[in-house]
C-alpha positions, 0 to 999 in steps of 0.5 A: 515459928508459930505463925498461928496469927495473932494471939493478941487483940490489941496492937503493940504501941512503943512508949519509954520507960524510965530505965531506958529500955523499951516498953509495950502497952499491957497487951492480953494474951496467951503467955508461951511457955518456957519449955516451948520457948526451949524447943523452938530454940533447941535448933539454934542449940544445935547449930552453935554445938556445931559451929562450935566443935567443926570450928576449933578443928577447922582452922588447925586441920586446915594449916595440918593439911597444908593450907597457909594462914592466907589460903586458910581465910580466904577458905573461910571467907568464901562460905561469908561471901556466897551467905552475903550474896544469897541469904537476902534472897532465902529471906524473901523467900521465907517471908512469901512461901507458901508451904505447908510446912510453914514460911520458916521450916522448909529452908531450916530443912533443907539448910541442916540436910546441907549442914549434915552432908558436911558433917561427914564430908570434913572429918572422913575426907580421906575415905571419900578419896581412897575411894573415889580414886584408890588412893590417897591422893593428898590433894583430892582429900585437900579439895574435900575438906575445904568443900565441906568447910565452906557447905558447913561454914555455909549453911551454920551461917544460913541456919540462922536467919529462919532461926531468928525469924521463926522467934520474932514470929512467935514474939513479936506480939507479946508483952516487952517482959516477954521480948526480954525472956524469950530473945533471954532464951534463944541467947541463951540457948547458942551459949549452951550450944558453944557449951557443949561444943566445946566441952565436947572438943576439950574431951579427950576420946581416946582416955574416955574409951569412946573413940571412932577412928581419930579424935576428930572424927568421933567429935564429928561423930559426936556432934551429928548424933546430938543435931538430930534431936534439936532438928527434929525437937523444932521441927516438931514445936513450931507449928507454923501454918501456912501462909497465905497473902493477902492478895491471893485472897483478894482476887482468888473470887474473880478467878474462879468467876473466870475459870467457871467461864473457862469452863463453860464455852469449854463443855459447849464444845467440849463432854467429857466426864472426868473418868469416861473413854468416850468423848463427844465433839461436835455431836461426833462420838469418838472412843477415848484410848487413853481413859480404863474407863469402862462406864461412857455416857449417852449423849445423843438418844438416838444412837443405837447403844447400849440401853441400861435401862434406868430411871435416869435421864437420856442425857446422863444415863451410863452406858454398860458395853458387854463383855466382848466389847470391853476385851476389844476396846482394852485390847485396843488401848493397849496396842494404842499405848505403846505404839505411843511409848517410844514417842512419849519418851523420845519427846520427854527426854528431849525435852528434860534435856532442853530445861536441864541445858537452859538450866545450866546456862542461866545459873553459868550467868546469874553466878558472874552476874551477882557476883560482879552485881554483888556489892553494889547489891550491899552498898543498896541494902544497907544505905538503904535501910532505914536508919535505927536498922543502918545503926543497929547494922555497924553495931553488928558489924564490928561487933562480929568483927570482933567476936569472931577473931575471938572465937573462932581462931582464940585456940590457934592463939593460945597453941602458938603466943601462949604454948609456943607450938605450930601447926605445921610441925611434923606430928609428934614432934614436940612443937605439934604437941605443945600446939596440940596442947594449946588447941586443947587448952583453949577449947577449955577457955572457949567453953568458959566464955559460953558458960557465963555467957549462957549463964549471965543470959539465963539468969541474970541478964534479964536482972539486970534489964529491968534496973539498967535497960537494954542500953545499958547492958547492950553497951556495958557488955561490949565494953566488957568484951573490949577490955576482956580482948585487950588483957588477952594479949599480955596473958601472962598464965593459961589460968590467968587467959581462961578468966579473962576469956570467961568474962568475956562472954558478956559481951557475947549474950548482950550481942546475942539478944538485944540486937534482936529484940530490937528488930522485932520491937521496929516491925512492932510499928514499923510507921513509926519506927523505919519511917523513911524505909526505902523500899515502900514498893515491896510492900507487904512482902517486905517482912520480918526476915527481910529486917533480919536479914540486913543484922545477918548481913552484918555478920558476913560481912565481919568474916569476909574483911577478916577473911581478906586483911587476917591471913596475910597480917599474920603472915606477915607478923609471924604471930597469931597476936594480931588477932587479939588486937585487931578484937579489941580495935573493933571492940572500940568500935562497936562500943561508940557505934552501939551509943547510938543506936535507938532503944525507945521512943524519946531516941527516935525522938531525938533522932528525927529531930537531929539530935542523937 
């Protein structure tokens, strides 16, 4: 994120527009170019490449490895649970981070490392199992696969918080039209990543002549390679300046005074030159065997030492030892260090061991406490959020439930419902071949879904926003998605299904662009939009990333709820149709909640008057 400070001198003042979209007064400042916006959002594109390609394979891989539908959905729900527990905390740390690399980039680098590690675990689990156990153990292979899936799911979802905050910081002081363009590019980047990801899994790499191991291993190797330049581009182009807290700057003078006072007191008792080997304490000169300097400071002129003959006064004239004394001093110093070495090494080892044990005890006691406390913390985080954020949270929650049902389980739906295959059928049998063919055709449907979302967000959405406003675009997109999910259930042919799936991309573009724009709008005037913030004691420590974490909570909760209920429902019915039914129902609820979201200060006035 470009945290180089405000580049617009005049504060933004939201006002109502005729078409119902938020506007700002004309502001002065440098326009962010499209190339830089693309570079800032390159990592988002890379993350979506990974998630789209990986999670097309992951449900079939888990089912083929021996997991049931219920266990599969539970595994896919562990990472959102961990995200829900840690991402809000990471968001607060990000807002307060004073690293030289900025506030967001350190978290991006750490989470990206975890993601890259998971991309090695998932496809090469059998090879790792063989290296560990010496044989291809099914149980160990299933465990490594589950760990890799959890790490991938956790890291890719957690990465969105610093990525969104990165863009929001850049757009915080921009005029309304530029914010629209910025978040449109963000949405287009997500859709472009989905396009490339689904295209990768749709290609038959064996017929393309580029096969590294199996089809899955080749696909994971390709997305690993594509992710690296996306990460590098965002880290380089997001030129953040180190963040310094205001209260730290205010306290700095007093701290310096105290420090100077303490130093003066110490110098009154002990006089020592930093690079010297002689300490003068209470008028007694002592040889410092822990230093390797050879120039000494003379403290008492009457001390029969080695005069340098320089023009400096007696207090500061350096003393130079003869060669024989230097050799003797160096020998004594080496003996002294050797005598201290065992005691220092043992002491450091014991201290390090105690620190490690203490950290393990803290982690083991902290995790159960956090797990027990998590539902209450989540409830407080949502209910304690300002009213405008709570309304946006509800629309996002049900909207993401619908999209997660569609995006994560669509290939499984096509393979079982449309093609009549079985994921757990013996390999190379008719049912297994039909299922694999359905997964590949489902990938083409998701490819068309992402292509529509990308083209709509990048070429069309901005123009429609100017005509009808953000509110109509957001609610209309969710409504189109809901109709598409209802039409999916009665799909007679695969062609019809792919056309309907492509139309659902309009809703995806709206859901990935508008909420982030609204959070930036709310933060442009926190006193106006977030007037009922119950966390006022946070003061300046609460920032935009913390508000983004509230929306991330909706994203994580949507997956947790699905992981709890969808697996048993599918196992009970013996069909993949419930995925699309739930997507339709949650889409309807998200449309209703979308009508209650605050988009302008006119809506805000009605809300505070109790009429909205």
